[in-house]
Every structure is written in structure tokens, then in C-alpha cells.
C-alpha positions in Angstrom: 37.0 148.4 233.5 40.4 149.6 234.6 40.2 150.6 238.2 43.8 151.3 238.3 43.5 154.6 236.4 44.8 157.5 238.5 42.3 160.3 239.3 42.4 163.4 237.0 44.2 166.5 238.0 42.7 169.7 236.5 44.6 172.9 236.3 43.0 176.1 235.2 45.4 178.5 233.5 44.6 182.0 232.3 45.9 183.2 228.9 46.2 186.9 228.4 45.1 188.4 225.1 47.7 189.6 222.7 47.7 193.3 221.7 45.8 192.8 218.5 43.2 190.7 220.3 42.8 193.5 222.8 42.3 196.1 220.1 39.7 193.8 218.2 37.9 193.2 221.6 37.6 196.8 222.5 36.4 197.7 219.0 33.9 194.9 219.0 32.6 195.8 222.3 32.1 199.3 221.1 30.5 198.2 217.9 33.4 199.5 215.9 34.8 196.2 214.7 33.4 196.4 211.1 35.1 199.7 210.8 38.5 198.3 211.7 38.0 195.3 209.4 36.9 197.4 206.6 40.2 199.2 206.7 42.0 196.0 206.2 39.8 194.5 203.5 40.8 197.2 200.9 37.2 198.0 199.9 35.8 194.6 200.0 32.9 193.9 202.3 34.2 192.3 205.6 32.3 189.5 207.3 29.1 190.5 209.1 29.6 191.4 212.7 26.0 191.6 213.8 26.3 189.2 216.8 28.6 191.0 219.1 29.0 188.3 221.7 29.9 185.7 219.0 32.5 188.2 217.6 34.0 188.6 221.1 34.1 184.9 221.6 35.9 184.4 218.3 38.4 187.2 219.1 39.2 185.5 222.4 39.6 182.1 220.7 41.8 183.3 217.9 41.7 186.5 216.0 42.2 184.7 212.7 38.7 183.5 213.1 37.4 187.0 212.5 40.4 188.4 210.6 40.0 185.8 207.8 40.9 187.3 204.5 43.0 190.3 205.9 46.4 188.8 205.0 47.3 187.4 201.6 43.9 188.1 200.1 42.0 185.1 201.3 41.9 182.3 203.8 44.8 182.5 206.1 46.7 179.1 205.7 49.7 179.9 208.0 51.7 177.1 209.2 54.4 179.5 210.7 54.8 181.1 214.0 52.2 183.7 213.1 49.2 181.4 213.9 50.8 181.1 217.4 51.9 184.6 218.2 48.5 186.1 217.1 46.7 184.4 220.0 47.2 184.4 223.8 45.8 180.8 224.2 48.1 179.5 221.5 51.1 181.2 223.0 50.4 179.5 226.3 49.8 176.2 224.5 53.1 176.5 222.7 55.0 177.1 225.9 53.3 174.2 227.7 54.0 171.8 224.8 57.6 172.8 224.7 57.9 172.2 228.4 56.0 168.8 228.2 58.2 167.7 225.4 61.2 167.6 227.8 59.5 165.3 230.3 60.2 161.6 230.2 57.3 159.4 229.1 55.8 157.0 231.5 
């Protein structure tokens, strides 16, 4: 057991929702999310949105979790900036990682 490990510092940071996340959150809390998704799915059946709390959680974590299939006709397999810019948490993480990458190691 290594007793020289420094104590852990925990910092709580709050990430704001993006505009799209806010729109989806408001729609889900008013039970209108399925209508909004239906418009984006071009007549196809969107995923079930029965469990409102789970849908709100997905929207807060990342809108692509619930928007699956809206873009490019299927799973969204983005490796570009849209996966970062779509979510407030990812934007915050991206900023933090850029800052941390400039710090010296050790």
C-alpha cells in the first residue's frame, strides 16, 4: 500500500445545456418530444419516449443519445466537432482537456 499518494481534490463544475438540449428538454418535460422527433425522422417511427425521466437524463448527458438517426439516416457516427458542440458537458470537457494538455507532466 502506497501511503504517499496525495489526497484527492474534487471540483464540482456545472455545464450549461446547449440551445438544442434546452429545446429538447422543454419538449420532453411537456411530453412533446415525440412530436419534435417525428418531424426529424421523415415519416419513420422515432424511438419510444414513454419514460420521461429517462429521456430528460439522456438529453442532459448528450442529445445524440435520443436524436439517434436524425442525421445521415441512421446511427450518428461523428468524429468531428459536432459531437462536442451538441452537448454542454462535452464542450466543458473539451475546454478542460485543451487547458490540461498545456500543463507540464509530473
